[in-house]
BABA-342862 format. One record per residue (C-alpha): residue in one letter; z, y, x; residue number from 1. Coordinates in steps of 0.25 Angstrom, whole numbers, plus 2048, in hexadecimal, padded with zeros to 3 digits. Example, Ala and Ser with C-alpha at 12.3 -4.5 7.8 and 13.67 -1.06 7.14 Angstrom:
<recs>
<rec resn="a" pz="81F" py="7EE" px="831" resi="1"/>
<rec resn="s" pz="81D" py="7FC" px="837" resi="2"/>
</recs>
This chain:
<recs>
<rec resn="x" pz="800" py="800" px="800" resi="1"/>
<rec resn="x" pz="7FC" py="80E" px="805" resi="2"/>
<rec resn="x" pz="805" py="819" px="802" resi="3"/>
<rec resn="x" pz="800" py="828" px="802" resi="4"/>
<rec resn="x" pz="80A" py="833" px="800" resi="5"/>
<rec resn="x" pz="805" py="840" px="7FB" resi="6"/>
<rec resn="x" pz="80B" py="84E" px="7F9" resi="7"/>
<rec resn="x" pz="805" py="858" px="7EE" resi="8"/>
<rec resn="x" pz="807" py="864" px="7E7" resi="9"/>
<rec resn="x" pz="80D" py="864" px="7D9" resi="10"/>
<rec resn="x" pz="7FF" py="869" px="7D3" resi="11"/>
<rec resn="x" pz="7F9" py="85B" px="7D5" resi="12"/>
<rec resn="x" pz="805" py="852" px="7D2" resi="13"/>
<rec resn="x" pz="800" py="84D" px="7C5" resi="14"/>
<rec resn="x" pz="7F2" py="84B" px="7C9" resi="15"/>
<rec resn="x" pz="7F6" py="844" px="7D6" resi="16"/>
<rec resn="x" pz="7FF" py="83A" px="7CE" resi="17"/>
<rec resn="x" pz="7F3" py="836" px="7C6" resi="18"/>
<rec resn="x" pz="7EA" py="835" px="7D2" resi="19"/>
<rec resn="x" pz="7F3" py="82C" px="7D9" resi="20"/>
<rec resn="x" pz="7F3" py="823" px="7CD" resi="21"/>
<rec resn="x" pz="7E4" py="821" px="7CC" resi="22"/>
<rec resn="x" pz="7E4" py="820" px="7DC" resi="23"/>
<rec resn="x" pz="7ED" py="814" px="7DA" resi="24"/>
<rec resn="x" pz="7E2" py="80D" px="7D2" resi="25"/>
<rec resn="x" pz="7D8" py="810" px="7DD" resi="26"/>
<rec resn="x" pz="7E1" py="80C" px="7E9" resi="27"/>
<rec resn="x" pz="7ED" py="804" px="7E4" resi="28"/>
<rec resn="x" pz="7F2" py="801" px="7F2" resi="29"/>
<rec resn="x" pz="7F4" py="810" px="7F5" resi="30"/>
<rec resn="x" pz="801" py="817" px="7F0" resi="31"/>
<rec resn="x" pz="800" py="826" px="7EF" resi="32"/>
<rec resn="x" pz="80D" py="82E" px="7EE" resi="33"/>
<rec resn="x" pz="80C" py="83D" px="7EA" resi="34"/>
<rec resn="x" pz="817" py="847" px="7EC" resi="35"/>
<rec resn="x" pz="814" py="854" px="7E4" resi="36"/>
<rec resn="x" pz="81B" py="861" px="7E7" resi="37"/>
<rec resn="x" pz="819" py="870" px="7E8" resi="38"/>
<rec resn="x" pz="80C" py="872" px="7F0" resi="39"/>
<rec resn="x" pz="813" py="87B" px="7FA" resi="40"/>
<rec resn="x" pz="81E" py="871" px="7FC" resi="41"/>
<rec resn="x" pz="814" py="866" px="7FD" resi="42"/>
<rec resn="x" pz="80C" py="86D" px="808" resi="43"/>
<rec resn="x" pz="819" py="870" px="810" resi="44"/>
<rec resn="x" pz="81D" py="862" px="810" resi="45"/>
<rec resn="x" pz="810" py="85E" px="816" resi="46"/>
<rec resn="x" pz="811" py="869" px="820" resi="47"/>
<rec resn="x" pz="81F" py="865" px="824" resi="48"/>
<rec resn="x" pz="819" py="858" px="828" resi="49"/>
<rec resn="x" pz="81E" py="84F" px="81C" resi="50"/>
<rec resn="x" pz="815" py="842" px="81C" resi="51"/>
<rec resn="x" pz="80C" py="841" px="811" resi="52"/>
<rec resn="x" pz="7FE" py="839" px="810" resi="53"/>
<rec resn="x" pz="7F7" py="844" px="807" resi="54"/>
<rec resn="x" pz="7F9" py="852" px="802" resi="55"/>
<rec resn="x" pz="7F4" py="858" px="7F5" resi="56"/>
<rec resn="x" pz="7F5" py="867" px="7F4" resi="57"/>
<rec resn="x" pz="7EC" py="873" px="7F1" resi="58"/>
<rec resn="x" pz="7E0" py="873" px="7FA" resi="59"/>
<rec resn="x" pz="7E5" py="87F" px="802" resi="60"/>
<rec resn="x" pz="7F2" py="879" px="805" resi="61"/>
<rec resn="x" pz="7EB" py="86C" px="80A" resi="62"/>
<rec resn="x" pz="7E2" py="875" px="813" resi="63"/>
<rec resn="x" pz="7EE" py="87B" px="819" resi="64"/>
<rec resn="x" pz="7F4" py="86D" px="81C" resi="65"/>
<rec resn="x" pz="7E7" py="869" px="822" resi="66"/>
<rec resn="x" pz="7E8" py="876" px="82B" resi="67"/>
<rec resn="x" pz="7F6" py="872" px="82F" resi="68"/>
<rec resn="x" pz="7F2" py="864" px="832" resi="69"/>
<rec resn="x" pz="7FB" py="85E" px="827" resi="70"/>
<rec resn="x" pz="7F0" py="858" px="820" resi="71"/>
<rec resn="x" pz="7E3" py="852" px="825" resi="72"/>
<rec resn="x" pz="7D7" py="85B" px="827" resi="73"/>
<rec resn="x" pz="7CB" py="856" px="81F" resi="74"/>
<rec resn="x" pz="7D4" py="84E" px="815" resi="75"/>
<rec resn="x" pz="7D5" py="859" px="80A" resi="76"/>
<rec resn="x" pz="7D0" py="853" px="7FD" resi="77"/>
<rec resn="x" pz="7CF" py="85D" px="7F2" resi="78"/>
<rec resn="x" pz="7D4" py="856" px="7E5" resi="79"/>
<rec resn="x" pz="7D5" py="860" px="7D9" resi="80"/>
<rec resn="x" pz="7D3" py="86F" px="7D5" resi="81"/>
<rec resn="x" pz="7DE" py="874" px="7CD" resi="82"/>
<rec resn="x" pz="7DF" py="881" px="7C5" resi="83"/>
<rec resn="x" pz="7EB" py="889" px="7C1" resi="84"/>
<rec resn="x" pz="7EE" py="88A" px="7B2" resi="85"/>
<rec resn="x" pz="7F8" py="893" px="7AA" resi="86"/>
<rec resn="x" pz="803" py="88F" px="7A1" resi="87"/>
<rec resn="x" pz="80D" py="894" px="797" resi="88"/>
<rec resn="x" pz="819" py="88E" px="790" resi="89"/>
<rec resn="x" pz="815" py="886" px="785" resi="90"/>
<rec resn="x" pz="815" py="88D" px="778" resi="91"/>
<rec resn="x" pz="813" py="89B" px="77F" resi="92"/>
<rec resn="x" pz="807" py="8A3" px="77C" resi="93"/>
<rec resn="x" pz="7FB" py="89F" px="784" resi="94"/>
<rec resn="x" pz="7F5" py="8AB" px="78C" resi="95"/>
<rec resn="x" pz="7E6" py="8AE" px="78E" resi="96"/>
<rec resn="x" pz="7E3" py="8AA" px="79C" resi="97"/>
<rec resn="x" pz="7D3" py="8A9" px="79A" resi="98"/>
<rec resn="x" pz="7D0" py="8B4" px="7A4" resi="99"/>
<rec resn="x" pz="7D5" py="8BB" px="7B0" resi="100"/>
<rec resn="x" pz="7DA" py="8C7" px="7A8" resi="101"/>
<rec resn="x" pz="7E1" py="8BF" px="79D" resi="102"/>
<rec resn="x" pz="7E8" py="8B6" px="7A7" resi="103"/>
<rec resn="x" pz="7ED" py="8C2" px="7AF" resi="104"/>
<rec resn="x" pz="7F2" py="8C8" px="7A1" resi="105"/>
<rec resn="x" pz="7F9" py="8BB" px="79E" resi="106"/>
<rec resn="x" pz="800" py="8BC" px="7AC" resi="107"/>
<rec resn="x" pz="804" py="8CA" px="7AA" resi="108"/>
<rec resn="x" pz="80A" py="8C7" px="79C" resi="109"/>
<rec resn="x" pz="812" py="8BB" px="7A1" resi="110"/>
<rec resn="x" pz="821" py="8BD" px="7A3" resi="111"/>
<rec resn="x" pz="821" py="8B2" px="7AE" resi="112"/>
<rec resn="x" pz="816" py="8AB" px="7B5" resi="113"/>
<rec resn="x" pz="817" py="89D" px="7BD" resi="114"/>
<rec resn="x" pz="80F" py="899" px="7C9" resi="115"/>
<rec resn="x" pz="810" py="88F" px="7D4" resi="116"/>
<rec resn="x" pz="813" py="88F" px="7E3" resi="117"/>
<rec resn="x" pz="805" py="887" px="7E5" resi="118"/>
<rec resn="x" pz="7F7" py="88C" px="7E8" resi="119"/>
<rec resn="x" pz="7F5" py="890" px="7D9" resi="120"/>
<rec resn="x" pz="801" py="899" px="7DA" resi="121"/>
<rec resn="x" pz="7FC" py="8A0" px="7E6" resi="122"/>
<rec resn="x" pz="7EF" py="8A3" px="7E0" resi="123"/>
<rec resn="x" pz="7F6" py="8A8" px="7D3" resi="124"/>
<rec resn="x" pz="7FE" py="8B2" px="7DB" resi="125"/>
<rec resn="x" pz="7F1" py="8B7" px="7E1" resi="126"/>
<rec resn="x" pz="7EB" py="8B8" px="7D4" resi="127"/>
<rec resn="x" pz="7F7" py="8C1" px="7CF" resi="128"/>
<rec resn="x" pz="7F4" py="8C9" px="7DC" resi="129"/>
<rec resn="x" pz="7E5" py="8CB" px="7D8" resi="130"/>
<rec resn="x" pz="7E9" py="8CF" px="7CA" resi="131"/>
<rec resn="x" pz="7F2" py="8DA" px="7D0" resi="132"/>
<rec resn="x" pz="7FE" py="8D5" px="7C8" resi="133"/>
<rec resn="x" pz="806" py="8CD" px="7D2" resi="134"/>
<rec resn="x" pz="811" py="8D8" px="7D4" resi="135"/>
<rec resn="x" pz="811" py="8DA" px="7C5" resi="136"/>
<rec resn="x" pz="815" py="8CB" px="7C2" resi="137"/>
<rec resn="x" pz="81C" py="8C7" px="7CE" resi="138"/>
<rec resn="x" pz="829" py="8C7" px="7C7" resi="139"/>
<rec resn="x" pz="824" py="8BD" px="7BC" resi="140"/>
<rec resn="x" pz="81F" py="8B3" px="7C6" resi="141"/>
<rec resn="x" pz="826" py="8A5" px="7C7" resi="142"/>
<rec resn="x" pz="821" py="89C" px="7D1" resi="143"/>
<rec resn="x" pz="824" py="88E" px="7CE" resi="144"/>
<rec resn="x" pz="82C" py="886" px="7DA" resi="145"/>
<rec resn="x" pz="824" py="87C" px="7E2" resi="146"/>
<rec resn="x" pz="822" py="870" px="7DA" resi="147"/>
<rec resn="x" pz="826" py="876" px="7CD" resi="148"/>
<rec resn="x" pz="81B" py="877" px="7C2" resi="149"/>
<rec resn="x" pz="818" py="885" px="7BD" resi="150"/>
<rec resn="x" pz="816" py="87E" px="7AF" resi="151"/>
<rec resn="x" pz="824" py="87A" px="7AF" resi="152"/>
<rec resn="x" pz="829" py="889" px="7B1" resi="153"/>
<rec resn="x" pz="820" py="88C" px="7A5" resi="154"/>
<rec resn="x" pz="825" py="881" px="79C" resi="155"/>
<rec resn="x" pz="833" py="886" px="79F" resi="156"/>
<rec resn="x" pz="830" py="894" px="79C" resi="157"/>
<rec resn="x" pz="832" py="899" px="7A9" resi="158"/>
<rec resn="x" pz="824" py="89F" px="7AA" resi="159"/>
<rec resn="x" pz="81B" py="8A4" px="79F" resi="160"/>
<rec resn="x" pz="80E" py="8A2" px="7A6" resi="161"/>
<rec resn="x" pz="80C" py="897" px="7B0" resi="162"/>
<rec resn="x" pz="801" py="895" px="7BB" resi="163"/>
<rec resn="x" pz="7FF" py="887" px="7C2" resi="164"/>
<rec resn="x" pz="7F5" py="87C" px="7C4" resi="165"/>
<rec resn="x" pz="7F0" py="877" px="7B7" resi="166"/>
<rec resn="x" pz="7F4" py="869" px="7BC" resi="167"/>
<rec resn="x" pz="802" py="86D" px="7BD" resi="168"/>
<rec resn="x" pz="802" py="873" px="7AF" resi="169"/>
<rec resn="x" pz="7FD" py="867" px="7A8" resi="170"/>
<rec resn="x" pz="807" py="85F" px="7A1" resi="171"/>
<rec resn="x" pz="813" py="869" px="7A3" resi="172"/>
<rec resn="x" pz="81A" py="869" px="795" resi="173"/>
<rec resn="x" pz="81E" py="876" px="78F" resi="174"/>
<rec resn="x" pz="812" py="87E" px="794" resi="175"/>
<rec resn="x" pz="805" py="883" px="78E" resi="176"/>
<rec resn="x" pz="7F9" py="883" px="799" resi="177"/>
<rec resn="x" pz="7F1" py="88F" px="796" resi="178"/>
<rec resn="x" pz="7E5" py="88B" px="79F" resi="179"/>
<rec resn="x" pz="7E0" py="88D" px="7AD" resi="180"/>
<rec resn="x" pz="7DD" py="89B" px="7B3" resi="181"/>
<rec resn="x" pz="7D0" py="8A2" px="7AF" resi="182"/>
<rec resn="x" pz="7C5" py="8A0" px="7B9" resi="183"/>
<rec resn="x" pz="7C6" py="8AE" px="7C0" resi="184"/>
<rec resn="x" pz="7D4" py="8AB" px="7C5" resi="185"/>
<rec resn="x" pz="7D5" py="89B" px="7C4" resi="186"/>
<rec resn="x" pz="7DD" py="895" px="7CF" resi="187"/>
<rec resn="x" pz="7D8" py="888" px="7D4" resi="188"/>
<rec resn="x" pz="7DF" py="87F" px="7DE" resi="189"/>
<rec resn="x" pz="7D9" py="873" px="7E5" resi="190"/>
<rec resn="x" pz="7E2" py="868" px="7E8" resi="191"/>
<rec resn="x" pz="7DF" py="85F" px="7F4" resi="192"/>
<rec resn="x" pz="7E4" py="853" px="7FA" resi="193"/>
<rec resn="x" pz="7E5" py="850" px="809" resi="194"/>
<rec resn="x" pz="7E9" py="846" px="813" resi="195"/>
<rec resn="x" pz="7F6" py="84A" px="81A" resi="196"/>
<rec resn="x" pz="7F7" py="84A" px="829" resi="197"/>
<rec resn="x" pz="802" py="840" px="828" resi="198"/>
<rec resn="x" pz="7FB" py="836" px="820" resi="199"/>
<rec resn="x" pz="7FC" py="828" px="825" resi="200"/>
<rec resn="x" pz="7F0" py="823" px="81D" resi="201"/>
<rec resn="x" pz="7E6" py="82E" px="81C" resi="202"/>
<rec resn="x" pz="7DA" py="825" px="817" resi="203"/>
<rec resn="x" pz="7E2" py="821" px="80C" resi="204"/>
<rec resn="x" pz="7E6" py="82F" px="808" resi="205"/>
<rec resn="x" pz="7D7" py="833" px="80A" resi="206"/>
<rec resn="x" pz="7D3" py="828" px="800" resi="207"/>
<rec resn="x" pz="7DE" py="82D" px="7F6" resi="208"/>
<rec resn="x" pz="7D8" py="83B" px="7F7" resi="209"/>
<rec resn="x" pz="7CA" py="837" px="7F6" resi="210"/>
<rec resn="x" pz="7CD" py="82F" px="7E9" resi="211"/>
<rec resn="x" pz="7D5" py="83B" px="7E3" resi="212"/>
<rec resn="x" pz="7C8" py="844" px="7E6" resi="213"/>
<rec resn="x" pz="7BF" py="83A" px="7DF" resi="214"/>
<rec resn="x" pz="7B9" py="83B" px="7D1" resi="215"/>
<rec resn="x" pz="7C2" py="830" px="7CD" resi="216"/>
<rec resn="x" pz="7CD" py="83A" px="7CC" resi="217"/>
<rec resn="x" pz="7C6" py="846" px="7C5" resi="218"/>
<rec resn="x" pz="7CA" py="843" px="7B7" resi="219"/>
<rec resn="x" pz="7D9" py="842" px="7BB" resi="220"/>
<rec resn="x" pz="7D8" py="84F" px="7C2" resi="221"/>
<rec resn="x" pz="7D2" py="856" px="7B6" resi="222"/>
<rec resn="x" pz="7DE" py="850" px="7AD" resi="223"/>
<rec resn="x" pz="7E7" py="857" px="7B6" resi="224"/>
<rec resn="x" pz="7E1" py="865" px="7B5" resi="225"/>
<rec resn="x" pz="7D9" py="865" px="7C2" resi="226"/>
<rec resn="x" pz="7CB" py="864" px="7C6" resi="227"/>
<rec resn="x" pz="7C6" py="85A" px="7D1" resi="228"/>
<rec resn="x" pz="7C4" py="862" px="7DE" resi="229"/>
</recs>
């Protein structure tokens, strides 16, 4: 039995659980163990030398790990493209977010705004700057702690308008998903897998990533609110 140990960000946790299950059918002699934590924490653990066989993170985070020698150059496998969605507490009025202007108006009208520590949160902060409203809303911003879904803050009423990967919003009880961001300001993150420098069985890890990139996994990715990369 071959065992592969992976670390990933929370954004891909439900997807990876299903991808592991279908790979088990493909390769019954391979056991895949995935630990999902906040993306920032995942990258730090790889950088501090903790031993993993594979890493699944946002593509820019993977590229930084390649540059620092913590994952193998040339092993990056883009898996999914994931968009940011907006949610409100269940039963609350649903704002119009169909255009850049209406989304900005919804942000300005919200008493509290939730966002993540991940790449989508970074991009969202840049959008607030681009709109010229960052200073105006800074006291209303609530950043979820690493590993804590923004959807849970929305469900608990801690934030009135929450932004996070659609994949992380799906299935959260107590929220209404308004939809994705309008095309003019959409935030798309590519999540990629890579072979860790500490991997003892790189060929087995490459085979796993190749299967996860294959068309056999496309429908599953779409079920999780993501698009094949």
